[in-house]
C-alpha positions in Angstrom: -5.2 -5.7 -12.4 -4.1 -6.0 -16.0 -6.4 -3.3 -17.5 -4.6 -0.8 -19.6 -6.0 2.7 -19.9 -5.0 6.0 -21.5 -4.0 9.0 -19.5 -7.2 10.7 -20.6 -9.3 7.8 -19.3 -7.4 7.9 -16.0 -8.0 11.7 -15.8 -11.7 11.1 -16.1 -11.5 9.1 -12.8 -10.2 11.9 -10.6 -12.2 11.9 -7.4 -13.1 8.2 -7.7 -11.8 4.9 -6.5 -9.8 3.5 -9.4 -8.9 0.1 -8.0 -8.6 -2.4 -5.2 -5.7 -4.8 -4.9 -5.7 -8.5 -4.3 -5.7 -9.7 -0.7 -2.2 -10.4 0.8 -1.4 -12.6 3.8 0.6 -11.1 6.6 1.7 -14.3 8.3 4.4 -14.8 11.0 7.1 -16.0 8.5 6.6 -12.7 6.5 6.8 -10.6 9.7 10.0 -12.5 10.8 11.6 -12.0 7.4 10.9 -8.3 7.5 12.3 -8.1 11.0 15.5 -9.8 9.8 15.9 -7.5 6.8 15.3 -4.3 8.8 16.9 -5.5 12.0 13.7 -4.4 13.8 13.1 -7.5 16.1 11.0 -5.8 18.7 9.1 -8.6 20.6 5.7 -7.4 19.6 6.6 -8.5 16.1 8.7 -11.7 16.6 7.9 -13.2 20.0 4.4 -14.7 20.0 4.5 -15.7 23.7 5.6 -12.3 25.0 3.3 -10.5 22.5 0.3 -12.4 23.8 0.7 -10.5 27.1 0.3 -7.1 25.3 -3.0 -5.3 24.4 -2.5 -6.7 20.9 -2.9 -10.3 22.1 -0.3 -11.6 19.8 2.3 -10.5 17.3 1.6 -7.7 14.9 3.2 -6.6 11.6 5.6 -3.7 11.5 3.9 -0.6 10.2 6.7 -0.3 7.6 6.0 -3.9 6.5 2.4 -2.9 5.7 3.6 0.2 3.9 6.1 -1.8 1.9 3.3 -4.2 0.7 1.9 -1.2 -1.3 4.6 -1.9 -4.0 2.9 -5.2 -4.7 -0.6 -4.0 -4.1 -0.2 -1.3 -6.8 0.5 -4.1 -9.4 -2.8 -5.9 -8.6 -4.9 -2.8 -7.8 -4.3 -0.2 -10.4 -4.7 -0.1 -14.2 -1.5 0.3 -16.3 -1.2 3.5 -18.2 -0.9 3.1 -22.0 2.5 4.2 -23.2 4.0 4.0 -19.7 7.7 3.4 -19.8 8.2 3.6 -16.0 6.7 4.6 -12.7 8.5 5.3 -9.5 7.5 6.0 -6.0 7.8 9.7 -5.5 6.8 9.8 -1.9 4.0 10.5 0.5 2.4 13.8 1.6 0.6 12.2 4.5 0.9 8.7 6.0 -0.8 7.4 9.1 -0.7 4.0 10.7 -4.2 3.6 12.1 -4.6 0.0 13.3 -2.2 -2.9 14.0 -2.1 -5.8 11.5 -2.2 -9.0 13.5 -0.1 -11.9 12.4 -2.2 -14.1 10.1 -4.4 -11.3 8.9 -5.0 -10.4 5.2 -4.8 -6.9 3.9 -5.6 -5.1 0.6 -5.4 -1.6 -0.7 -8.1 0.7 -2.1 -6.8 3.4 -4.4 -8.6 6.7 -5.0 -7.3 9.1 -7.6 -7.0 12.6 -6.2 -5.3 14.2 -9.1 -2.8 14.2 -12.0 -0.1 16.9 -12.2 1.8 17.3 -15.5 5.5 17.5 -15.2 8.3 18.0 -17.7 8.0 16.2 -21.0 5.7 13.2 -20.8 5.9 12.8 -17.0 2.9 12.9 -14.7 2.6 12.9 -11.0 -0.3 10.8 -9.9 -1.9 11.6 -6.5 -3.6 8.6 -4.8 -5.4 8.4 -1.6 -4.6 4.8 -0.4 -6.3 3.0 2.4 -5.1 -0.5 3.5 -7.9 -2.6 4.7 -7.5 -5.4 7.3 -9.9 -8.2 6.5 -12.7 -8.3 9.1 -11.8 -4.9 10.6 -13.6 -1.7 10.4 -10.5 0.4 10.9 -7.8 0.5 8.2 -4.2 -0.4 8.9 -3.0 2.7 7.2 -4.1 5.7 5.2 -1.7 7.7 2.9 -1.6 10.3 0.2 0.8 8.5 -2.2 2.6 10.2 -5.1 3.7 8.1 -8.1 5.7 9.6 -11.0 4.9 8.0 -14.3 6.7 8.5 -17.6 5.0 7.9 -20.9 6.6 7.3 -24.3 
């Protein structure tokens, strides 16, 4: 999303969905690369033959891989604040992994703005309810209350 809005315009959206990211593919090469970087090579992620014998019926993405994709999803799913000089991940108040993401699936995030808390100077803590949808699935992959600290000039 390349829309730029003011802090006041964003504030008027509290309680609403403010954006949906583009779809992202979670294919086996991405899962394997994440396994290599994190050294989490559990067979349910990296061994398609062995994973076929599990209740998942094949390999699944790491929950933390799905979570890490939020960094990209925010770029395509949220408007940019006018005068923003930076934004940083401040953390999560609640995070739940609700459904496995099968290899080959596509996911996207829906962002609901829960609130804006003024901080020192021109800093604002943005409170988002984020749900990561799995294409074709009724149950989301994850649900989280995400805090993003934004600084304005």
